[in-house]
PAZAPA-4460 file (N, C-alpha, C; in steps of 0.05 Angstrom, whole numbers, plus 32768, in hexadecimal, padded with zeros to 4 digits):
% residues 83
    n_x    n_y    n_z   ca_x   ca_y   ca_z    c_x    c_y    c_z   seq   type   mol
   7EBB   7F20   810E   7ED7   7F23   810E   7EDF   7F3D   8100     1      M     A
   7ED1   7F44   80EA   7ED8   7F5C   80DB   7ED2   7F75   80EC     2      M     A
   7EBD   7F74   80FC   7EB7   7F8B   810E   7ECE   7F8F   8122     3      K     A
   7ED8   7F79   812D   7EEE   7F7B   813F   7F07   7F88   8132     4      F     A
   7F0D   7F7E   811A   7F25   7F89   810B   7F20   7FA6   8104     5      I     A
   7F08   7FAD   80FB   7F03   7FC9   80F4   7F04   7FDC   810C     6      N     A
   7EFE   7FD2   8123   7EFE   7FE2   813B   7F1A   7FE5   8147     7      T     A
   7F29   7FCF   8148   7F42   7FCE   8156   7F5B   7FCD   8145     8      Y     A
   7F58   7FD3   812A   7F70   7FD1   8119   7F86   7FE5   8121     9      Y     A
   7F80   7FFD   812B   7F96   800F   8133   7FA6   8003   814A    10      P     A
   7F98   7FF6   815D   7FA6   7FEB   8174   7FB7   7FD3   816B    11      I     A
   7FAD   7FC3   8159   7FBC   7FAC   814F   7FD5   7FB5   8140    12      I     A
   7FD2   7FC9   812F   7FE9   7FD4   8120   7FFE   7FE0   8133    13      I     A
   7FF4   7FF0   8147   8006   7FFD   815A   8015   7FE8   816B    14      A     A
   8007   7FD3   8172   8014   7FBD   8182   802A   7FB0   8171    15      F     A
   8024   7FAC   8157   8039   7FA0   8146   8051   7FB2   8143    16      G     A
   804C   7FCD   8141   8062   7FE0   813F   8073   7FE0   8159    17      C     A
   8065   7FDD   8170   8073   7FDD   8189   8085   7FC4   818B    18      M     A
   807A   7FAD   8182   808A   7F94   8182   80A2   7F97   816F    19      L     A
   809E   7FA4   8159   80B4   7FA9   8146   80CA   7FBA   8152    20      Y     A
   80C2   7FCF   8161   80D5   7FE0   816E   80E5   7FD1   8183    21      S     A
   80D7   7FC1   8193   80E5   7FB0   81A7   80F8   7F9D   819A    22      V     A
   80F0   7F91   8184   8101   7F7E   8176   811A   7F8C   816C    23      W     A
   8117   7FA4   8161   812E   7FB3   8157   8142   7FB9   816E    24      L     A
   8136   7FC1   8185   8147   7FC7   819D   8156   7FAF   81A7    25      G     A
   8149   7F98   81A7   8155   7F7F   81B1   816B   7F75   819E    26      M     A
   8169   7F7B   8185   817D   7F72   8172   8192   7F87   816B    27      Y     A
   8196   7F9A   817D   81AD   7FAC   817A   81AA   7FC3   8167    28      G     A
   8192   7FCB   8163   818D   7FE2   8151   817E   7FF8   8160    29      K     A
   818C   8005   8173   817E   8018   8185   8174   8031   8176    30      P     A
   8182   803A   8162   8178   8052   8153   815E   804C   8145    31      D     A
   815D   8035   8137   8144   802E   812A   812E   8029   813D    32      E     A
   8134   801D   8154   8120   8018   8169   8114   8032   8174    33      A     A
   8125   8046   8178   811C   8060   8182   810A   806D   816D    34      L     A
   8111   806A   8153   8101   8076   813E   80E5   806A   813D    35      Y     A
   80E4   804F   813F   80CA   8041   813C   80BA   8042   8156    36      T     A
   80C6   804B   816C   80B8   804D   8185   80A0   8060   8183    37      T     A
   80A2   8074   8172   808D   8088   8170   8075   8080   815F    38      H     A
   8079   806B   8150   8063   8062   813E   8049   805A   814C    39      W     A
   804A   804A   8161   8030   8042   816D   8020   805A   8177    40      P     A
   802D   806D   8185   801E   8084   818F   8012   8094   8178    41      G     A
   8022   8098   8163   8018   80A7   814C   8000   8099   813F    42      T     A
   8002   807F   813B   7FEC   8070   812F   7FD2   8073   8140    43      I     A
   7FD5   8070   815A   7FBE   8072   816C   7FB2   808E   816C    44      L     A
   7FC3   80A3   816C   7FB9   80BE   816C   7FAA   80C5   8152    45      L     A
   7FB5   80BC   813B   7FA7   80C0   8122   7F8D   80B1   8121    46      F     A
   7F8C   8099   812C   7F73   808A   812D   7F5E   8098   813D    47      A     A
   7F66   80A3   8154   7F53   80B2   8165   7F49   80CB   8156    48      I     A
   7F5B   80D9   8149   7F53   80F1   813A   7F40   80EB   8123    49      A     A
   7F46   80D6   8115   7F35   80CE   80FE   7F19   80C6   8108    50      I     A
   7F18   80B7   811E   7EFD   80AF   8128   7EED   80C7   8133    51      R     A
   7EFB   80DA   813F   7EED   80F2   8148   7EE1   8102   8131    52      Q     A
   7EF1   8104   811B   7EE7   8113   8104   7ECF   8104   80F7    53      V     A
   7ED1   80E9   80F6   7EBB   80DA   80EB   7EA2   80DD   80FC    54      E     A
   7EA6   80DD   8117   7E8F   80E1   8129   7E82   80FC   8125    55      K     A
   7E92   8111   8122   7E87   812B   811D   7E78   812D   8103    56      L     A
   7E82   8120   80EE   7E75   8120   80D4   7E5B   8111   80D4    57      R     A
   7E59   80FC   80E4   7E41   80EB   80E5   7E2C   80F5   80F8    58      N     A
   7E33   8108   8108   7E21   8112   811D   7E0E   8126   8110    59      D     A
   7DF6   811D   810A   7DE2   812D   80FB   7DD8   8146   8109    60      E     A
   7DD5   8145   8123   7DC9   815C   8131   7DDD   8173   8135    61      H     A
   7DF6   8170   812E   7E09   8186   8130   7E0A   8197   8117    62      K     A
   7DFC   8190   8103   7DFE   819F   80E9   7DE9   81B4   80E7    63      H     A
   7DF2   81CB   80DE   7DE0   81E2   80D9   7DE7   81EE   80BE    64      V     A
   7DD6   81FF   80B3   7DDB   820D   809A   7DE3   81FA   8084    65      D     A
   7DD3   81E6   807F   7DD7   81D5   8068   7DF0   81C3   806A    66      G     A
   7DF8   81BB   8082   7E0E   81A8   8084   7E27   81B3   8091    67      G     A
   7E29   81CD   8094   7E40   81D8   80A0   7E3D   81D8   80BF    68      C     A
   7E51   81CE   80CD   7E4F   81CC   80EA   7E55   81E6   80F7    69      A     A
   7E47   81EC   810C   7E4C   8204   811C   7E66   81FF   812C    70      N     A
   7E78   8212   812A   7E92   820F   8137   7E8F   820B   8155    71      F     A
   7E7E   821A   8162   7E7B   8217   817F   7E70   81FC   8187    72      C     A
   7E5E   81F1   8177   7E53   81D7   817D   7E68   81C1   817B    73      D     A
   7E7B   81C4   8169   7E8F   81AF   8165   7EA7   81B1   8177    74      L     A
   7EB0   81CA   817E   7ECA   81CD   818A   7ECA   81D9   81A6    75      Y     A
   7EB3   81E3   81AF   7EB3   81F0   81CA   7EA3   81DE   81DD    76      V     A
   7EAF   81D4   81F2   7EA0   81C4   8206   7E8A   81D5   8212    77      P     A
   7E75   81C7   821A   7E5D   81D4   8225   7E62   81E6   823C    78      N     A
   7E74   81DE   824E   7E79   81EE   8266   7E8A   8207   8260    79      H     A
   7E96   8209   8248   7EA5   8221   8241   7E96   8233   822D    80      L     A
   7E7F   822B   8225   7E71   8239   820F   7E69   8256   8217    81      E     A
   7E63   825A   8230   7E58   8275   8238   7E6C   8285   8249    82      Y     A
   7E86   827F   8247   7E9A   828F   8256   7EA1   82A8   8247    83      L     A
***
């Protein structure tokens, strides 16, 4: 159960925020509903960014020069490397 929660907590939180936004809209608070509408997308985008950074940090074969990552290895897709 903990593995499920650790994996899907951003989706659970974003879904709760979406329900909160819908609730605000249904109860006559359109300005507050519009403000909270952006929360789920922001939460999910930050979760994706954090997981990508963690993956890059944990990826052992990408490290050179005593732990510093090569910029081209991290940020340039293979098909664009030799353009």
